[in-house]
C-alpha positions in Angstrom: 53.6 31.0 144.8 52.7 28.8 147.5 52.2 29.5 151.2 55.4 29.4 153.3 55.9 26.4 155.5 55.5 26.7 159.1 59.0 25.2 160.3 61.9 27.8 160.0 65.1 26.4 158.3 68.4 28.0 157.9 70.0 28.7 154.6 72.4 25.6 155.0 69.5 23.6 155.8 67.6 24.8 152.6 70.8 24.0 150.5 71.2 20.6 152.0 67.8 19.4 150.9 67.4 17.6 147.4 64.5 19.2 146.0 62.3 17.7 143.2 63.0 19.5 139.9 59.4 20.4 139.4 59.4 23.6 141.5 61.7 26.6 142.8 62.4 26.9 146.1 63.1 30.1 148.1 63.7 30.9 151.7 61.7 33.8 153.2 62.6 34.5 156.8 63.5 31.0 157.4 60.3 29.5 155.7 60.6 27.7 152.3 58.3 29.1 149.7 57.7 27.0 146.8 56.6 28.1 143.1 56.0 26.4 139.9 58.9 26.2 137.4 58.9 29.1 135.1 56.9 28.8 131.8 58.5 28.5 128.5 57.6 32.1 127.5 59.1 33.2 131.0 62.3 31.5 130.3 62.5 32.7 126.8 62.1 36.2 127.8 64.9 35.8 130.5 67.3 34.5 127.9 66.2 37.4 125.5 67.1 39.7 128.3 70.4 38.0 129.2 71.9 38.3 125.7 72.3 42.2 125.4 73.1 42.5 129.1 75.7 39.6 128.7 77.4 41.4 125.8 77.8 44.8 128.0 79.5 43.1 131.0 82.6 44.6 132.3 85.6 42.3 132.9 85.4 40.5 136.0 81.4 40.6 136.2 79.2 37.7 135.6 75.7 37.3 134.5 73.7 34.5 136.5 70.4 33.0 135.7 68.3 31.5 138.5 70.9 32.5 141.1 70.4 32.3 144.8 70.5 35.8 146.3 71.3 35.8 149.9 69.6 39.0 151.4 70.1 38.1 155.2 73.4 37.9 157.2 73.5 41.8 157.6 72.8 42.6 153.9 69.1 43.2 154.4 67.6 43.8 157.9 65.2 40.8 158.2 63.5 39.2 161.1 66.7 37.5 161.8 66.0 34.4 159.9 67.6 33.6 156.5 66.2 34.7 153.4 67.4 33.7 150.1 65.7 34.4 146.8 66.1 32.9 143.4 66.5 35.8 140.9 65.7 35.4 137.2 69.0 37.4 136.2 71.6 39.2 138.1 75.0 40.6 137.5 77.7 40.5 140.2 81.3 41.4 140.0 82.1 39.8 143.5 85.0 37.4 143.0 83.7 33.8 142.7 84.4 31.3 145.5 84.7 27.6 145.2 81.2 25.7 145.1 79.4 29.2 145.7 75.6 28.6 145.8 74.5 32.2 146.7 75.4 35.7 145.8 76.2 38.4 148.2 76.9 41.6 146.3 74.8 41.9 143.1 74.9 45.0 141.1 71.8 44.5 138.7 68.8 42.1 139.6 66.1 41.4 136.8 62.9 39.5 137.7 60.5 38.6 135.1 57.1 38.9 136.6 54.3 36.4 136.1 50.8 36.1 137.6 52.0 33.7 140.1 55.1 35.6 141.3 54.1 39.2 140.6 52.9 40.1 144.1 55.9 38.8 145.8 58.4 40.1 143.3 57.1 43.6 143.7 55.8 43.8 147.5 58.4 41.6 149.1 61.6 41.2 147.0 61.8 44.7 145.4 62.0 46.5 148.8 64.6 44.0 150.0 66.6 44.2 146.8 66.7 48.0 147.2 68.3 47.6 150.7 71.3 45.8 149.5 74.0 48.3 149.3 75.7 46.8 146.2 72.5 46.8 144.1 72.5 49.7 141.5 69.4 48.9 139.4 66.5 46.3 139.8 64.6 45.7 136.6 60.9 44.2 136.6 59.4 43.0 133.4 55.9 42.0 133.0 56.0 38.9 130.9 52.5 39.3 129.7 52.0 43.0 129.2 55.5 43.6 128.0 55.9 46.3 130.5 59.2 47.1 132.1 60.2 49.0 135.3 63.7 50.3 135.9 64.7 51.2 139.4 68.1 52.9 139.6 69.9 53.9 142.7 71.5 57.4 143.2 72.8 59.5 145.9 73.3 56.4 148.1 69.9 55.5 149.3 67.5 57.3 146.9 66.1 55.7 144.0 64.5 56.8 140.6 61.9 54.8 138.7 61.2 54.7 135.2 58.7 52.6 133.3 57.7 51.9 129.6 55.9 49.6 127.4 58.4 47.5 125.4 58.3 45.8 122.0 61.9 44.4 122.2 64.1 43.3 125.0 65.1 46.4 127.4 68.9 46.8 128.2 70.3 48.1 131.6 73.4 50.0 132.0 74.5 48.5 135.3 76.1 45.5 133.6 78.5 47.9 131.6 80.3 49.4 134.3 82.3 48.5 137.4 80.7 49.1 140.6 81.5 52.7 141.7 83.5 53.3 144.8 80.6 55.6 146.0 77.1 55.7 144.7 76.6 57.3 141.4 75.3 60.8 141.1 75.3 61.0 137.3 72.7 58.6 136.1 74.1 58.6 132.4 76.6 55.8 131.8 78.2 54.6 128.8 79.5 51.1 128.3 83.0 50.8 128.9 
């Protein structure tokens, strides 16, 4: 990913800019970070992951690709400046709003790692994602090594992590249930 620009922006300012379509743009603590568009292999892996997750969605939930995830505005303690990530895949059960461009209450976040994004996805985004109260699972998939890491919330603020090499698309369990009223204590879930 590129280096952050020097002049801080708000989310509204970022969304008002008409960006060229040859790159992705995120806002990290008010600074625009540009990365190249995902490769074809990256996009194919995202779609391969989307198919099984989409089939498991509970009524009222949506699976979104390249969605803007707002992590500031009280969702994640930041420097006080806006932060908005573009997530490869996310599931949310929040009611849609007209002309909505960012998601505030995801339950599942999936990032497909690539050499140019891996450090930011692991070291910056993952800790921020884990601070969002609605997030129940975060999945990181290494697009080259075909390795998957699953981070699953339990007991409120605690997280379990699992990792495995994969030969086929992994599936998560978050998309198959409605968000619990309280954090789950039983990690086994069945589609329903």
